[in-house]
C-alpha positions as CSV (number, residue, x, y, z in Angstrom):
1,M,-24.9,58.3,-8.5
2,T,-28.2,56.9,-7.6
3,A,-30.6,58.1,-5.1
4,T,-31.7,56.1,-2.2
5,I,-34.5,54.3,-4.2
6,G,-31.7,52.9,-6.7
7,M,-32.3,54.9,-9.4
8,P,-30.7,58.1,-11.1
9,T,-31.1,61.5,-10.5
10,F,-32.2,64.5,-12.6
11,M,-31.7,68.1,-12.5
12,V,-35.0,69.9,-13.5
13,E,-34.3,73.6,-14.4
14,R,-36.8,76.0,-14.8
15,Y,-36.8,80.0,-14.9
16,V,-38.9,81.7,-12.8
17,P,-39.2,85.9,-13.1
18,G,-40.8,87.3,-10.2
19,V,-41.8,84.2,-8.4
20,D,-41.3,84.7,-4.5
21,R,-40.7,82.0,-2.1
22,R,-44.0,81.2,-1.0
23,A,-45.4,80.9,-4.6
24,F,-42.5,78.4,-5.6
25,E,-43.1,76.5,-1.9
26,D,-46.4,75.9,-3.5
27,A,-45.0,74.9,-7.0
28,I,-42.8,72.7,-5.4
29,R,-45.3,70.9,-3.1
30,S,-47.4,70.0,-6.0
31,T,-44.7,68.9,-8.2
32,A,-43.6,66.9,-4.7
33,S,-47.2,65.6,-4.8
34,A,-47.6,64.4,-8.5
35,A,-44.4,62.5,-8.1
36,A,-45.8,60.8,-4.9
37,A,-49.3,60.0,-7.0
38,M,-47.2,58.8,-9.7
39,A,-45.1,56.6,-7.8
40,E,-48.2,55.1,-5.9
41,Q,-49.6,54.3,-9.5
42,G,-46.4,52.3,-10.2
43,L,-43.8,54.5,-12.0
44,R,-41.3,55.4,-9.1
45,V,-40.2,59.2,-8.6
46,E,-39.3,61.1,-6.3
47,Y,-38.7,64.3,-5.1
48,L,-34.9,65.3,-3.6
49,G,-35.1,68.8,-2.9
50,S,-34.8,72.3,-4.6
51,V,-32.5,75.2,-4.9
52,L,-34.0,78.4,-5.7
53,V,-32.1,81.5,-6.7
54,P,-34.1,84.7,-6.6
55,A,-31.6,86.8,-8.0
56,E,-31.2,84.8,-11.2
57,E,-34.8,83.7,-11.5
58,L,-34.5,80.4,-11.5
59,C,-34.5,77.0,-9.3
60,F,-32.9,73.8,-9.4
61,C,-35.0,70.8,-8.4
62,R,-33.6,67.6,-7.6
63,F,-35.5,64.1,-8.2
64,A,-34.6,60.5,-8.8
65,G,-36.9,58.2,-11.2
66,P,-35.9,55.7,-13.9
67,D,-35.5,58.2,-16.8
68,A,-35.9,61.6,-17.6
69,G,-39.3,61.5,-19.6
70,A,-40.9,60.0,-16.2
71,V,-38.9,63.2,-14.1
72,E,-41.0,65.5,-17.2
73,E,-44.2,63.6,-16.7
74,A,-44.1,64.5,-12.9
75,N,-43.6,68.3,-13.2
76,R,-46.0,68.2,-16.2
77,R,-48.8,66.8,-14.4
78,A,-48.5,68.9,-11.3
79,D,-48.6,72.0,-14.1
80,V,-45.1,73.6,-13.3
81,P,-43.0,74.6,-15.9
82,F,-39.6,73.7,-16.8
83,W,-37.0,74.6,-18.8
84,R,-34.8,71.1,-19.0
85,V,-34.9,67.8,-17.6
86,V,-31.1,66.4,-17.4
87,E,-29.4,63.1,-15.9
88,A,-27.1,65.0,-13.0
89,V,-24.6,63.8,-10.2
90,F,-24.8,65.2,-7.0
91,I,-22.2,65.1,-4.4
92,E,-23.1,65.2,-0.8
93,P,-21.3,65.5,2.3
94,E,-19.6,62.1,3.8
95,G,-21.9,60.5,5.8
96,E,-24.7,61.9,4.0
97,R,-27.7,60.5,2.0
98,T,-27.4,60.2,-1.5
């Protein structure tokens, strides 16, 4: 499945012990900004959303990009740690964007 920009989608898995929602939102804003800056430089990476699971101290972030390396680079530039980046299929309800 591809994102609206016609590229594969990836899941970024993070372990975030002790993080609260506000700190998580700040980190995600940084990551989304880094992805947007990369896109302006010609390397299209798009932040598509996140799920924070506080009880498990983890989160999953969804990105679109040409490959896992580009998505990893956006996260490195934002200085937001991650455990892994894997290509993933996201299934949306009928009539929703993919």
